[in-house]
C-alpha positions as CSV (number, residue, x, y, z in Angstrom):
1,M,6.4,11.0,-2.5
2,E,6.8,14.6,-1.8
3,M,9.1,15.6,1.1
4,N,6.1,17.4,3.1
5,E,3.3,15.1,2.4
6,R,2.4,13.4,5.1
7,R,1.7,10.0,5.9
8,T,-1.0,7.4,6.4
9,L,-1.4,6.1,9.0
10,Q,-1.7,2.5,7.2
11,Q,1.7,3.1,4.7
12,I,3.5,4.5,8.5
13,Y,2.3,0.5,9.8
14,Y,3.0,-0.9,6.1
15,D,6.9,0.5,6.6
16,L,7.4,-0.8,10.0
17,L,6.2,-3.7,8.4
18,S,8.7,-3.7,5.7
19,S,11.2,-2.3,8.2
20,L,10.9,-5.7,10.3
21,M,10.7,-8.3,7.7
22,K,14.3,-6.7,7.2
23,E,15.7,-8.1,10.7
24,H,16.6,-11.3,11.8
25,Q,13.8,-12.6,13.8
26,D,15.0,-13.1,17.5
27,K,17.2,-9.9,17.5
28,V,14.8,-7.3,16.5
29,S,16.8,-3.7,16.6
30,V,14.3,-0.5,17.0
31,T,17.3,1.6,15.7
32,R,17.5,-0.5,12.6
33,V,14.0,-0.4,11.4
34,Q,13.0,3.7,12.7
35,G,16.1,5.1,10.5
36,R,14.5,2.7,7.3
37,S,11.0,4.1,8.0
38,N,12.0,7.4,8.4
39,L,10.6,8.0,11.2
40,A,11.2,9.8,14.7
41,Y,12.7,7.0,17.6
42,D,9.9,8.3,19.6
43,K,7.2,8.5,17.1
44,T,8.5,4.7,15.8
45,M,7.8,3.6,19.7
46,E,4.4,4.5,20.3
47,H,3.0,3.2,17.0
48,L,5.3,0.3,17.2
49,N,3.2,0.0,20.7
50,K,-0.2,0.2,18.9
51,M,0.7,-2.7,16.6
52,V,0.9,-5.0,19.0
53,E,-2.1,-3.6,20.8
54,H,-4.5,-4.5,16.6
55,N,-1.8,-8.2,16.5
56,L,0.4,-6.9,13.8
57,I,3.2,-7.8,16.0
58,T,4.2,-9.1,19.1
59,E,5.4,-7.3,21.9
60,K,9.4,-8.9,20.6
61,Y,8.9,-7.5,17.1
62,T,7.9,-10.4,15.7
63,I,4.9,-9.9,12.4
64,T,1.9,-12.0,13.3
65,N,-0.3,-13.9,10.9
66,K,-3.1,-10.6,10.2
67,G,0.9,-8.6,10.2
68,Y,1.5,-10.4,7.2
69,S,-2.2,-9.9,5.7
70,F,-1.9,-6.3,6.4
71,H,1.4,-6.2,4.8
72,S,0.5,-8.3,1.3
73,E,-3.0,-6.4,1.6
74,Y,-1.8,-2.9,1.3
75,E,0.5,-4.4,-1.0
76,H,-1.7,-5.0,-3.2
77,I,-3.8,-1.9,-3.1
78,I,-0.4,-0.3,-4.2
79,D,-0.1,-2.2,-6.9
80,Q,-3.9,-1.7,-8.0
81,V,-3.2,2.0,-8.1
82,N,0.1,1.9,-10.1
83,K,-1.7,-0.4,-13.2
84,L,-4.9,2.1,-12.7
85,A,-2.2,6.0,-13.4
86,N,0.0,3.6,-15.9
87,I,-3.6,2.8,-17.9
88,M,-4.7,6.8,-17.4
89,D,-1.6,7.5,-19.4
90,L,-2.9,7.8,-21.8
91,D,-1.5,8.9,-25.3
92,I,-3.9,11.0,-27.0
93,S,-2.0,11.9,-30.3
94,P,-3.8,14.7,-33.0
95,P,-5.7,12.4,-35.2
96,T,-4.0,10.9,-37.8
97,A,-4.8,7.8,-41.2
98,T,-4.6,5.2,-38.2
99,S,-7.7,7.5,-36.3
100,R,-10.1,4.6,-36.1
101,N,-6.8,2.3,-34.2
102,I,-6.7,5.5,-31.8
103,T,-9.8,5.4,-30.6
104,A,-9.8,1.1,-30.5
105,E,-6.7,2.0,-28.0
106,M,-8.3,4.4,-26.1
107,V,-11.5,2.1,-25.8
108,N,-9.4,-0.4,-24.9
109,K,-7.9,1.5,-21.9
110,I,-10.3,2.0,-20.6
111,S,-12.9,-0.6,-20.5
112,Q,-9.2,-2.1,-18.5
113,M,-9.6,0.9,-16.5
114,N,-12.7,1.2,-15.6
115,S,-12.3,-2.8,-14.3
116,I,-9.0,-2.4,-12.4
117,L,-11.5,0.7,-10.6
118,K,-14.5,-1.7,-9.8
119,E,-11.9,-4.5,-8.2
120,F,-10.5,-1.6,-6.5
121,E,-13.3,-0.4,-5.0
122,E,-14.8,-4.1,-3.8
123,M,-11.3,-4.5,-2.5
124,C,-11.0,-0.8,-0.6
125,K,-14.7,-1.7,0.6
126,D,-13.5,-5.3,2.2
127,W,-10.9,-3.9,3.4
128,V,-12.5,-0.8,5.2
129,K,-14.2,-3.1,6.8
130,A,-12.2,-5.7,8.2
131,Q,-10.4,-3.0,10.0
132,E,-13.7,-2.3,12.2
133,D,-14.4,-5.6,12.1
134,N,-10.9,-6.0,13.4
135,R,-11.6,-3.0,16.1
């Protein structure tokens, strides 16, 4: 992520949950979580309090089942986006004697991309619906 890009709320929650996972559950250091998450202390506290309200963590900053589920689903979405980005990086070379093979390879990559896009679209719809249902 570029230095001037702002993170989404979901990215911030994911970063905070990732940081909390590195802590000993009985001794959570908010300062360490804040540092790992790259947030100001007041913003860290604001987000942690919201995460408690959304039942992603407890008041003692331990991660709930819902928090683990959010983290896992978000990670899965990121993996799918990365797969898509890798597939879209097609090597389109000038036509050669094996241009038929290049075309077949490109068709295969496009087919893979369409499959991942459909899965990703459904996953995003389900995730948005689950977020709306939890409000």
